[in-house]
Each structure stands twice: as C-alpha cells, then as structure tokens.
N, C-alpha and C positions, 0 to 999 in steps of 0.2 A: 491503604496506609500512606502511600507516597503522596496522595492528593492532600491529606490533612497536614503532613509535614511541610508541604509547599505553601499552604495558605496561612498557617498560624503566625509565622514571622511577619508576613505581609500585613496581617490584621494588627499585630502588636505595633508595627511601625506606624500604621495609620492612626491608631489611638494615641500613641506618643506624640505624633505630629500635631494632632488636634489639641491635645492638652497644652503643648508648648505655645500654640497660636493663641489660645485663650489666656494663658498667663501673660504673654506679651501684650495683648490688647488691654488687659486689666491694668498692668503696670503703666502703660502709655496714658490711659485715662487718669489714673491717680496722680501721675506726675505732671499733668497739664498745668502750666502756670497761669496766673491771672494776666490779663492783657497788660502790656507795658506802656499804655497811653495814660500819662498822668496829668493831662492838660486840665482836667476838672479839679485837680487838687487845690488849685488856687481859690476855689470857692470856700474852702474852710480856713484858709490861711488868714492871719491878721488878728485884730483885736476883738475880744469878746468880754461880756460882763456877766459874772455869775449871778444867777437868779434875776438877770435884767437890771441889777444894781450898778449904776455908773461908777460907784466908788470901789467896786470889786473887779479890778481889771484882770483879765486872763488873756492868753494868746496862744496861737497855733502857727507853726512854721513847717515848711516841708522841703525836702530835697528828693524829688522823684517819689519813690514809694515810701520813703522814711519820713515819719512825722515827729514833731516835738511839741509837747504841751507844757504850758505853765499855768497853774491855777491862781486864784486870788490870794493865796497864802505864800506864793513864791515857790511852791513845790513843783518839780519838773518830772516829766516822764517821756520816754520815747514811745513810739507807737507805729501802727501800720493799718492800712485799709484791710477790711475783712470781706468786702464784696466787690464785684467787678464794676459796679456803678460808682464806686468811691463815695458812697453816702453813709457807709457804716465803717467804724474804725475802733481800734482797741488802744487803750493807754496802758502799756504793759507794766510799768512800775507802780501803777495805782491799782494793783491787784486785778489787772486785766479788765478794768471797768470799760464798758463799751458805750460808744456814742453813736447817735443816729441824727443825721442832718435833715432838717425839714425840707420839703419840696421848694420853698421859696429861698432857702439858703440863709435864713435869718435866725434859726434856733437849732441848738443841739440838745437833745434829750439823752441823759446819761442813765445807764442801767442801775445806778445807785440811788435814783430818785431825784437827782438834781438836774439843773438845766443851765445852759448858757445862751444869752441873746447877743446879737450884734449890738455894739454900743452905738446908739444913734448919735450922729454928729461927731464920731471919733475921727481924728485927723484935723478937726477945727476948720476955721475959715469960712463960716457963713452957713446959710441954710440950703443952698442949692448946689448941685454938682455942676462943675463946668463942662462945657461941650469940648471934648478933646479931638473930635473927628477932623481929620485933615492931614496936611503935610507938616512934618517937623524936621529939624536939622540938629544933628548931634553937635553939641558944644557950639552951636550957632554957625557951624561951617556949612555953607550951602552946597558944597560938593558931597556932603554926607547926608543924603536925603532919607528920611524915615517916614512912616505913615502910621496913623491910628484910625481904625474904624470903630465907631461907637454905636451900639444898638442897645438902647435902654441902659442897663448897668453892665453889659458885657462888652469887652474890648478885644479887638484883634490888632496886633501890632506887627510891624516889620521894621527891622533896623537897617542901618546903612550897608550891611553886608548881605541883606536879603534873608536873614534868619527871621523866623516868625514866632509869635507867642500869643497866648491867651491871657486875659487879665480881667480884673473886676475892681470895683471901688470898695475901699474900706473907709467909710466916712466920705466927706465931701472933698477933702484935699489930700487924699492918699489913695494910691492904687497899688495892687499887688499883681505881679505878672509872673508867668511861668514860661521859661525858655527851655524846652525839652528837659524838664526836670529841675532846672535851676530857678529858684525864686529870687526875683529882684523887686524891691519895693521903691516906688516913686512918690515924692512929695511935690504937690502942685503949688505953684506960686499964687499969691492973692489975685493977680490979674489973669491967671489961667493960661499964661503964655510960656511958662517954663516948667519943666519937670526935672527935678534933681533926683537922680537914682542913687541907691545905696551902694552901687559899685564904683562911685566916684565920677560918673559921667552925667551929662545933662542933655535934654532936648529942649529946643526953643522954636518959636514960630513968629 
C-alpha cells in the first residue's frame, strides 16, 4: 500500500507536466508572426490599370505590413499580406477580396474574377528606363554621397546616412523605394540626372 501511495502523485505530476509542455508548444506555434521583412512590398506599390485598360487607373501604397488600395472607381480599402512571400494579400474593406501577384510582378489576379496590370509607360517620359546605377548626391551637395545599384528593374539604394532601401520602376520615369517599411516615391527628370523624392528631397549626379 505504501508503494502505491508514493508513486501515484509522482505519476500525476509527470502527466500534468507533459500536458503543460504540449499546450505551451502549441500556443507558441500558433502565435508565431509573419517575418517582419517588408522589402518586397515595393513590388506591388504604385500604379495599376484595371483589366489592363490605361483609362482605368488603380493604385497600391504600403507602410510596412499595411497596404492601401484604390480601384478605378476611386473606392479605397486597407489591406495586408496573407503569406510570407508577400505575393498574396487581402483588401479588407472590399469584402476581403484576395489578390495574387504574378511571378513577373506585372499582374494581380483578384479572387472576384478581375485583374490589374501594370500600366505600361506610367510615369511618362519616353520608352526606355534610364540607367540610375552610380553615385548620386543629395540636393546636389557632394558631401552627401548616395548610391544606386541597378540590376534589370531592381534597385538597391543607400542614402547619405548609410541607410539602405530596395526599389523598383513604376513606368520609365518613376521609382518606388522602401526604406525599412517607409515608402518613398521618386520622379526622374527627362535627362535622367535628377530624382525628386516625394519627401521633399532630391538626388542629382
């Protein structure tokens, strides 16, 4: 009798400990957040055309994980990414319609059967993208050196403070950059030697 009394509490404690560990592990997995790298978000930001029609302008902007959509009718919706690759997203005020970005980044297919295409030539200024690769200077000041590395349509930028960003073209004279979650849009001059940023600064070379 003394043997059974000694082992039953120990067995109960072992079972309780095992259950607690399983519950903790399950809650940890369920609470795991999506990665906080939103550098690819700039791929979907910018101007779009509903059904590929240049007269039906739409747009997407982002601030880190938060997205904002405007359709061709001027209706707006906030949204968010729904996968870790940032290629799928939800427009919450539009009855949670979901969008999927194509691998080439030029088309969004929506779950309601519609689609958006990149507006070819949006941003104006001719038929070819300028080569932005090289050294730039903020506001023309040569003591404030910046750099841009361009590989096809992808950009890597570094400002005068050493902060880095990713970017992409939105048309031929407009680029969209992402600085640790903050979107900044640049307009490129006709000669390709000045970028006017929407935060009030400029880069020139």
